[in-house]
N, C-alpha and C positions, 0 to 999 in steps of 0.2 A: 490557667486557661489561656488559650491563644487569642490574641487580639485580632480584630478584622483589619483587612488591608485598606489603607487610605492612600490613594495615589498622589494626594497633595503634599504628603509628608515625605521628604527625601530620606534615603538611608534605610528604609524599612523593606524595600523590595529585594527579592532574591533573583539571582541570575539562573538561567536554565542549567548551567553547569553545576551550581550549588545544589539544585534539586536533584540532578542526576547523581551527584556524589552522595547525597543522602540515601537515594534508592539503591545504589550499587551493591551494598551487602545483601539485599534481598533478591536482586536480579542475578548476582554472580556469587553465591555463597561458597565458602571454602569447604572442600570435601564432599560436595553434593554434585557429582558428575551428571546425575540424571536431570537435575534442574538446569545445569549449564547446557546440556544437550537440548533441552526443550527451548531454552532462550535462543540458541543458535538456529534451531529448526524454525522457530517462529519468525526470526529475522529473515531467513532465507525464503520462507513462504511469503512474507510481506514483500520482499523484493520481486519475487516471481509474479505476484499479483499486480504490482506496479507495471512490470514489463508487459504482462498480458493486457492490461487496460490500454496501453499504447497501441498494441498490434491488433486488437479485436476489430476496429473499424476497417483496417486493410483486409482482414480475412473476410469480413462481411461483403466488402466490395468485390472480392474475387468470387464469392458464392453467388452474388446477384448477377455478375457478368456471365457466369457459367449458366445460369438459369435463363438468361436473355438470348433465346435462340430464334432466329428469323429464317424465313424461307430463302431460296437461292436468288429470287428476284427482288428481295427486300420487303415482300409482303408477308404478313403473319398468316399462317394457315388456320382455318376455322374447321372444327370438327362438326 
C-alpha cells in the first residue's frame, strides 16, 4: 500500500519529471499511432486555447468600438 506524503520528511518527494517519466508509456505508447495523434491534437488545441484567451479581450474591444457610433456633431441620435 502506498504511504501518504509527509512534507516534513525529506527524500520522499517526487519531481515533476519523475512523474512525467512514469506516465510517458501511457501517453506515448509504442505502436499506437491513433493515441499519439490524439495526444498531439490535444496539445495543439490546448495551445490554441491559451492563445485565444490572450486575444479575446482585444477582439471584444474592437467589437465595442465598432458598436459605439455617434452623430456627426458628437451627439447621439434618439429614435
